[in-house]
N, C-alpha and C positions, 0 to 999 in steps of 0.2 A: 503494499500500499504506499503511495506517494503521498508526502506530506507537502501542502503548498503554504508558501509564505506570502504574505501581503507585499507585493513590491513597493507600493507606496510608503509603506512604514519604515521599509530598508532604505528606501531612497531618502527619505526625511532625516533618519538615523546618521546616515554618511554626510548629508549637508551640514547637519548640527555637530558633527566630529570636525569637518573640516573649518566650520567657522570658528570652533574652540582652539584648533591648531592655528589658524591666523591670527586669533587674539594673543596667543603664547608668541607667536614670531614678532608681533607687533611690540609686545612688553620687553621682549628681547632687545629689539631694536632700539627702543626707547631708552632702556637701561643703559645700553651701549654707547649712546648718544649722551647720556648724562653724566657717565664715567669720563668721556672723551671731554667733554666740556670742563669738568672739575680738574682734570689734569693740565688742561690749556691754561685755566685760570691760575692754577698752582705756579706753573711755570711762569706765567706773566708775573705774578705776584714775586716771585724769588728773583726775577731778573729785573724788575722795576727798581730803581733807586730808592732807599727808604728815606724817609726825614732824619736829619741828623740830630743826635743826642747832645744836647746842650750839657757839657760837663763842666759845669761851674761848680766848684767845691768851696766852700767859705771859710776862709782863714780868720783867724781871731788876732787882731792887731792890738799891741798895747805900747802905745808911744813913751818915750822917755820924756821925762817934765821939762827938760830944757834944751831939747834938739828937735828940731821938726822932721818929719819922716824924710822929706824930699832931700834933707842935709846928710842923713846918716850914709856912712861910707864904712868900709870894712876896717880901715885903720882906725877911725874915731872909735869904733865899738871895741874893738881890741885895746885902745889905750884906755878906755873907760873900764874894761874889766881890770886891767892891772891896777888902777887907782882904787877901784872897789875892793880888790882883794887885799890891798894895802892897808885899807881903811877899816876892814872887816865888815863891809857894809853888805850883808848876804842878801837883803830883799832886793837892793839896787843891782847886785850883781846878777842875781836871778832874771830880774827885767832886762839886763843887758844881753844875758844869753838868749832870752827870748827874742829880742830885737835882731841879734844876729842871725838867728834861725830865720826870722822874717826875711833878712836881707839876702842870705843863700837860697832861699826858697824862690824869690822874685828871679835870682840870678840863675835859676834852675840846677843849681849845685844841690840836688836832694839828699846824699849822704851828709854833706857839712851842715846842711838846714837840719837834719835828724839828729845829729850828735849835739848840736846847739841846744835844739828843745829838750833833749834828754838831760843835758847839763842843768838847765834852767830848773826842770822838774826835780831833780836830786837835792837842789838847794831848797826847794820849795817845800817839799815833804815834811822835813823836820820843823820847818816854821809855821807852815801853814796847814799841814795835815791833808789826808786823802781818805775819802771813805769812813770819815769818824765825825766827831763832833766839832772838829776845827776845819771842815771843808771850806774852802776859800774860791771864788770866781777865778782868781788869778791862776789858780791851779787848774782849773777846767780849761781855761784858754790856752794853756801850753799843752794839755792832753789832747784837745781838739786838734791842735796843730800838728802832734805828732801822729794824730790819725790821718790827716791830710796828706802828709807825706807818704805814709803806708798807702794810702789810696793811689797816688800818683805812681808809686814802686809797683802795683799791682798785688800788694799784700792785703786783699780784701777784708779778710777775717780779721786780721790786726787792726783794720782802720775801724772797723765796724766795734770792736771791742773799745778802742779808746774814744771813738765817738760817743758811745753808750755810757761811760764813764764820765765825761764830760757833762753829756745831759743829765745824769743824775745829780752831780753837784750843783749844776745850774738851777735844777728845780728846787733843790733843797735850800739853796742860798738866795735865789732871786725870784723864786716863784714861777709855778706853771705857765704863767702867760708871758715871761720876759722874751724880750726880742731875741736874746742868744739862745734861748731854747728853741726857738723857730729855727735858728741858723744849724743846731746840733741835729734836729729833725731832718731837716734837708740832707744834711751829710749822711745820716744813717739811712735815709732813702736811697742816696747814691749807692752806698756800699752794697745795700741789699740788691739793688738792681744789677751790679756787676756780679753778685753772687747768684743771680738768677732767682732770687726770692720776691717772686715779682708781687704778690700779694702785700708782704711785708713792705716792700718799697711804696707801693700807692698808699697803705695805710700811714706811713711816716711822711710822705709828701702832704696828705690831707691834713695831719695834725699840724705841721710846719703852716701850710696855709691858714689854718683856723686860729694859731696863735698868733700871726701876723694880721689879720684881719681884725683881732681883737685890740691888737695893739695900735694899728693906723687906720681901720675902717675899710670897707669895700672900695672906695675911690682913690686909694693910696697908688701911687705911681712909683711903686718900690721895684728896683731891679730884682731883688733878691726874689720879692712875691713873683714876679715875671718868671724867673728861672724856674722856680717850684712849680708853678703852674705848666711850664713848658714840659717840663719831664712827666708831668701827670699825662 
């Protein structure tokens, strides 16, 4: 006995299968096109020039009382160190070492700058203290500048350590909303960015902006604020 199949039913089923296969092929083509476009966009993004990072690190200057910064020379500072040493004037000696560090930093002699700042810090610690009840803003300024040199030398973890210590002292002695705290937060953000801690960098930059706006308001035309906002 021969069984008969409805031809129309078989025909309709084949049409449905073909339509389904066509839909699958269309999806494959669309997916391939999307992947190709993504790869093209990635190549364009990688080859396109990126906006430059504004590498502005904030140095803490401490001027000598009787010498204008523009008149400072290496010989003047070295002569002053000798007189301070003979008079046993330790605080002025520390200040002179700090200024000598500034001089060498501006001259791009980073090793000499680091040595000078460290000499200043050695004198400051017994007299002004650090991380204790005798914390002093002058110590924070020198620690900040040691961090600046380390940052320029590419030692970002060391830089972050010194910037953080400077911030701690400044917050304790000057208050959370002091301008120099904003400077420290900016530098901390810069160190985090180099270490690829991008979330921490953004947080530090935002805190720096907040402190500076508390000090100067939203309409302040401050270059430091502009630098921080640019990095954000």
